[in-house]
N, C-alpha and C positions, 0 to 999 in steps of 0.2 A: 479291664484286662491287664494283668501284670506283664512287665517286660521280661523277655527270656533272660535267664541267668548266664552271664558270660563267665566261663570257668577256665578256659584253655587259651593260651596265647601262642600265636604263630608268628615267627620272626623271619623277615628277610635278614640276610647276613651282611653282605657287602654294603657299606654305607649306613648300616645301623649298628652292627656289632664289630665290624672289621673295617678299618680305614684302607680301602683299596683304591688306588689311583695309578695309572701307568706313568704319571709324571714323577712319582717317586723314583722310578728307574730312569726315565729319559732325561731328567735333569742332569744325571751323570754322563749321559751320552751326548748331550748338547751343552757342555759347560759354558756358562756365560752367554748363551744365546737362546733365551726363552722363546723368542719369536720363531726361530727355526724349529724348536721343539713343538710348539703349538701347530705350526704348519704341517709338520710330519704327522702328528696325531690327527689332524683334521683331514689330511689328504691321502695318507698311506695307511698307517695302522689305525684306522678309524674305529669309532665305537660300533658302527654297523658291521665292520669286518669282525671285531671281537665277538659280537653277538652271534655270529655263525658258530663259533666254538662253544658258546653257551648253549646253542641248539644241538650240539652233538658232533659238529665237524671236527675232525682230528687236526692237531696242530701241524703235523707234517704237510698235509694237504693245504691248510690255510696259509702257511708261510711260503710254500712253493708257488702258490698262485700270485702272491704279492711280489716275490722275487723275480718272477717271469716278467712282471710289468715294470718293476723298479730295480733292475739288477745292481745299480750303483748303491742302493740302500740295503743290500742283502744282509750285511752284518747287523745293522740296527733292526731289521725285520726279524731276524733269527733271535735277537735278544729278547723280544717280547715273550717268546716261549722259553728259551734256554735260561733266561734270568728272571723268569716270571715271579719268583718269590720276592724279588726286590720291588715289585709293584705293591706289596703289602706294607702299609705304614705302621701297623700294629692294631691293638684293640681300641675300640672307642670306649674308654673307661667308664664313663657315667652310665652308658647303656648296658655294659657288662655287669655293673653293680646292680642294676635293676633286674637283669636276668638272674643274678644270684639270689636276690630277694624273692623272686617268683619261685625259684627252685626250692629255696628253704621253706617257703610257705606251702609247698606241696602242689603247686599249680602244674598241670600237664603243659609241656612245652614242645613245640615242633618248629622245624625250620623249613622254609620254602625259598630256594635260592636259584637265581640265574647264574650258573657257574659251570665252567668246563669240567667234564668228568675226568679229564686227564690232570687238571691242576687242583681239583678239590682235595685230593689226598694230602697235598702240601699244606693246605689250610687246616685240615684235621690234625695233622702232626704238630703244627705250630701253635694252635689255639686250643688249650685244654677245655675251655668252656663249651666247645662244640660237642663234647661228650655228655653235657648236661641235658641235651635234648632227648625226648622219647622217640623221636624219629625225624629224619631230614629227607626232603625230596629235592634232588639236584637236577636242574633242567637238562644238563648235558647227558645225564643217564637216561632221561625220559624222552629226549629229542623233542621237547616242548618247552617254550619259554613264556614267562609272564610278559604281558597280561593275558595270554591265551587262557580262557576259562578252563580248558581241559586239564591244565597242570594243577589248578586248585582242586579239581575233582579227583585227580590222582591222589593227592594228599588225603582228602577226606575219605575216599573209598579204601585206601590202603590201611589207614589207621582207625577206621570206623568212627569218624568224627562228624558231628552234625553242625551245619553252618551257624545255627542259632546259638551254639555254645562258644563260638570262636571269636577271638579278637585278633586282627591281623595288622602287623606293623611293618611299614616299608617306607623307604626314603623316596620312592618314585610314586608320584601322585596317580599316574595311570594304573599302576599295579594295585593301588589301594582302591581305586574306583572299580576295577574288575572284581575285587574281592567283595566289595559292598553289593555289587549287582548280583552276587551269588548268595547273599544273605549274611555274610560275615560283618562284624563291626570293624570298620577300618580306622586306623590311625596313621596319618601321614607324619613320618618321623622327621623332625627338624632339629631337635635338640633333646638331650636326656631329660632336662628338667620339665619340658613340655610333655614328654612321654610319661614321666612319673606322675604328673598331675592327672593325666587322663586315666592311668591305671588305678590311682587312688580313688578317683571319682567312680570308677567301675567296681570298686571294692576288691580289687585283685591283690593290692598290697596296702599296707598301712601308711597313713600320712606321717610325715616327719614331725 
């Protein structure tokens, strides 16, 4: 029995194509004090708190909750939203080069991202390559976040995609595992050269 032909690539965006890290902003707000910055991000503007916005919570509500608990840090809490664009470090060039190769080869491309619906338009405006996708599902718009299997099903149902045709790329291993459990071919993104080798092996792009 022959293996199914994988023809379509689904990309996570942050951490694969875009260098997103709140430290890009907070290094400016904690100059010369990386320990205080890490403490702030571990105890106040945590990744769990940010995940609430990825799941559809509005930024006004999210920042109000934290400011009520930490009034002395109100300005730095507000900065996470008001200066959110400064958390973007830029494109991950090698991965974007691969995306371009796939596009030029005529491969269908889709995005599946955990991202706030309020800030995703900033990313769209900044990164032209996000227009290369045939469709993007944004967690904040769906009020579902990876690795919840329902958001993968939203992608497949909305764009009439079959799991046996799909290759899924994500820097979060749990998200990759969830995709594999649904029948997608999963690639845990660690570096562009590793991703390239996997896609060459699958016949999706040519070898160098």
